[in-house]
C-alpha positions in Angstrom: -33.3 -16.4 89.8 -33.1 -19.7 88.2 -34.0 -20.5 84.4 -37.4 -23.0 84.3 -36.7 -26.2 82.3 -39.4 -28.1 80.5 -40.7 -30.4 82.3 -39.2 -34.1 81.8 -43.0 -35.0 79.8 -42.8 -32.2 78.1 -38.9 -32.7 76.5 -40.6 -36.0 76.2 -43.5 -34.5 73.6 -41.1 -32.4 71.7 -38.8 -35.3 70.9 -41.3 -37.1 70.0 -42.8 -34.4 67.7 -39.2 -33.7 65.8 -38.7 -37.8 65.0 -42.1 -37.5 63.6 -41.3 -34.8 61.5 -37.7 -36.1 59.9 -39.4 -39.4 59.5 -41.9 -37.3 56.8 -38.8 -35.0 55.1 -37.4 -38.5 55.1 -40.5 -39.9 52.5 -41.1 -36.5 51.1 -37.3 -36.2 49.3 -37.7 -39.3 47.4 -41.0 -38.3 45.6 -39.4 -34.7 45.3 -36.3 -36.0 43.5 -38.3 -38.2 41.4 -40.3 -34.7 40.9 -37.2 -33.1 39.6 -36.0 -35.5 37.7 -35.7 -34.6 34.2 -37.3 -37.2 31.6 -34.5 -38.7 29.4 -34.8 -40.2 26.0 -37.3 -37.9 25.1 -38.0 -37.5 21.5 -40.5 -35.2 19.1 -41.8 -36.2 16.5 -44.3 -34.9 13.6 -46.0 -36.7 10.7 -49.5 -35.4 7.9 -51.4 -37.2 6.6 -53.1 -35.3 2.6 -55.2 -36.0 0.1 -55.6 -33.7 -3.3 -59.5 -33.5 -4.1 -61.2 -31.5 -7.1 -62.9 -28.3 -5.9 -67.0 -28.2 -5.7 -67.6 -24.6 -4.4 -68.0 -22.5 -7.3 -68.0 -17.8 -5.8 -69.3 -15.9 -8.2 -68.8 -12.3 -6.9 -71.1 -9.5 -8.9 -71.0 -5.9 -8.9 -72.0 -2.4 -9.8 -70.7 0.8 -10.3 -72.7 4.4 -10.1 -72.0 7.8 -10.1 -74.0 10.6 -9.7 -73.9 14.1 -8.3 -76.5 13.4 -5.2 -75.3 10.7 -3.0 -79.4 9.5 -2.0 -79.7 8.8 -5.9 -76.5 6.9 -6.2 -78.1 4.9 -3.2 -81.2 4.4 -4.6 -79.5 2.8 -8.5 -77.5 1.1 -6.5 -80.1 -0.2 -4.1 -81.8 -1.1 -7.1 -79.4 -3.1 -9.6 -78.3 -5.4 -6.3 -82.0 -5.7 -5.9 -82.9 -6.5 -9.5 -79.9 -9.1 -9.3 -81.4 -10.3 -6.1 -84.3 -11.2 -7.5 -82.8 -13.0 -10.3 -81.0 -15.3 -7.8 -83.0 -16.4 -5.5 -85.7 -18.1 -7.7 -83.0 -20.0 -8.3 -82.1 -20.8 -5.0 -81.3 -24.1 -3.6 -79.6 -25.1 0.1 -76.0 -25.8 -0.6 -76.6 -26.0 -4.0 -76.9 -22.3 -5.1 -76.6 -19.6 -2.3 -77.0 -15.5 -2.4 -75.7 -13.3 0.0 -75.1 -9.4 -0.7 -71.6 -8.0 -0.4 -69.9 -5.1 0.2 -71.8 -2.0 -0.7 -69.5 1.8 -0.8 -70.8 4.3 -1.6 -67.7 7.8 -1.6 -67.6 11.3 -2.6 -65.6 12.1 -5.8 -63.6 16.0 -5.2 -62.3 18.1 -7.9 -59.4 20.3 -8.4 -60.5 22.4 -5.9 -60.4 20.1 -3.6 -64.3 20.4 -2.7 -66.7 17.0 -3.2 -67.8 17.2 -7.2 -69.7 13.7 -6.9 -70.3 10.8 -5.2 -69.7 7.2 -6.4 -70.4 4.4 -5.1 -70.0 0.7 -5.4 -72.3 -2.9 -4.7 -71.5 -6.7 -4.8 -74.1 -9.7 -4.5 -72.0 -12.8 -3.7 -74.0 -16.2 -5.7 -72.1 -19.1 -5.0 -72.4 -23.1 -4.2 -71.8 -26.7 -5.4 -73.8 -26.3 -8.2 -71.2 -25.6 -10.3 -73.8 -25.5 -13.3 -76.6 -23.8 -11.8 -74.5 -21.0 -10.3 -72.8 -20.2 -13.8 -75.3 -19.8 -15.5 -77.4 -17.9 -12.8 -75.1 -15.4 -12.6 -74.3 -15.1 -16.4 -78.8 -14.2 -16.9 -78.0 -10.9 -14.4 -77.9 -8.0 -16.7 -78.2 -5.2 -14.5 -74.1 -6.2 -12.6 -71.5 -7.8 -13.7 -68.6 -10.8 -12.8 -65.6 -9.0 -11.1 -64.5 -12.3 -9.8 -64.8 -15.7 -9.3 -63.2 -18.6 -7.3 -63.6 -22.4 -6.4 -62.8 -23.6 -3.2 -63.4 -27.3 -1.4 -66.9 -27.0 0.0 -66.7 -27.5 3.9 -69.3 -30.5 4.3 -66.1 -32.3 1.6 -63.6 -31.3 3.9 -64.8 -32.6 6.8 -65.7 -35.6 5.5 -62.0 -36.5 4.1 -60.3 -34.6 7.4 -61.3 -38.5 9.3 -59.6 -40.0 6.5 -56.6 -38.2 6.4 -56.4 -37.8 9.9 -56.0 -41.4 10.4 -53.0 -41.3 7.3 -51.6 -38.8 9.4 -51.1 -40.8 12.9 -50.4 -43.7 11.2 -47.4 -41.9 9.7 -46.9 -40.9 13.2 -46.6 -44.2 14.7 -44.1 -45.8 12.5 -42.0 -42.9 12.5 -41.6 -43.6 16.1 -40.9 -46.9 15.9 -39.0 -46.5 13.6 -36.8 -43.6 15.1 -36.9 -45.8 18.1 -35.5 -49.1 16.1 -32.9 -46.6 15.0 -31.7 -45.7 18.4 -31.6 -49.4 19.9 -34.5 -49.6 22.2 -37.9 -52.0 22.0 -40.6 -49.8 21.9 -42.1 -46.4 22.9 -45.1 -44.7 24.8 -46.6 -41.5 24.3 -46.2 -38.5 26.5 -48.1 -35.6 24.5 -50.1 -35.6 21.2 -51.4 -32.4 19.3 -53.7 -32.7 15.8 -54.0 -29.8 13.8 -55.9 -29.2 10.5 -54.2 -27.2 7.8 -55.9 -25.0 4.8 -52.6 -26.1 1.6 -52.5 -23.4 -1.0 -55.1 -24.6 -3.7 -53.7 -25.3 -7.5 -54.6 -22.3 -9.6 -57.4 -23.1 -12.0 -57.0 -21.0 -15.2 -58.1 -17.3 -15.9 -61.8 -16.9 -17.1 -61.1 -14.5 -20.3 -62.5 -11.3 -20.3 -63.9 -11.1 -15.9 -65.3 -8.0 -16.3 -67.2 -8.4 -20.0 -69.9 -8.9 -19.9 -70.8 -11.8 -22.0 -72.2 -11.4 -25.5 -75.1 -13.3 -24.6 -77.2 -12.8 -21.6 -78.1 -16.0 -20.6 -73.9 -17.8 -21.3 -73.6 -19.6 -18.8 -69.6 -18.0 -17.2 -67.1 -20.1 -18.8 -65.9 -22.0 -15.4 -63.0 -24.4 -14.9 -62.0 -26.0 -11.1 -58.8 -26.9 -9.8 -57.9 -29.0 -7.2 -57.2 -28.4 -3.1 -55.3 -30.1 -0.6 -56.6 -31.2 3.0 -54.1 -31.6 5.5 -53.4 -33.0 9.1 -50.7 -33.1 10.6 -50.2 -35.0 13.8 -47.4 -33.6 16.0 -45.9 -34.9 19.9 -43.2 -36.1 22.1 -42.4 -40.1 22.7 -40.0 -41.7 25.3 -37.6 -44.7 24.0 -38.2 -47.5 26.0 
């Protein structure tokens, strides 16, 4: 039996479709080649801005320890001590200037030589902090039901946010200057920015002078805690890639 062949009309349609597909491939080839082209003259850079400022936030942690044979009694003693300290501190509380919050509260058993529970010990904390350094130290020094376990200075969130814009502008300007310098060093007249990222980091703060007799109660109950603030560093880093032109 003689095989059938496509008609002349069908053959013409097939040829036109084939020619169109070849043309599309020819048009797509340069675009694909451009996409696969490896960018040239790319340089990765980074620059930072820094500003050192006085610390303006004081945090004082007060604590008390109670012991006894009955865990409920120990817990009640801790609660009474915290309530007394909390009432005294909250009377002086001011938003941002002096803020008060409770800290950790722990209750755990003590064991004797026979491996059995011989008693209970508990600890409770109260945190007093704020930007009014004199008020915070004075209130913490007047509390009698708890003693100071630690204290430290830092930079307040509001102060850090106020400074970050200034430091960020400094970092961006240094990045641009460095990119221009690198471009000229390699014999190029300019550059274009390809990608960039901005990040902030807390640099180690200068240690403040250690407070003497940290865990000892002041001789006079109304004596403010001695304080000496250090400095903190606000840092912003700008990193990115530029293409030399």
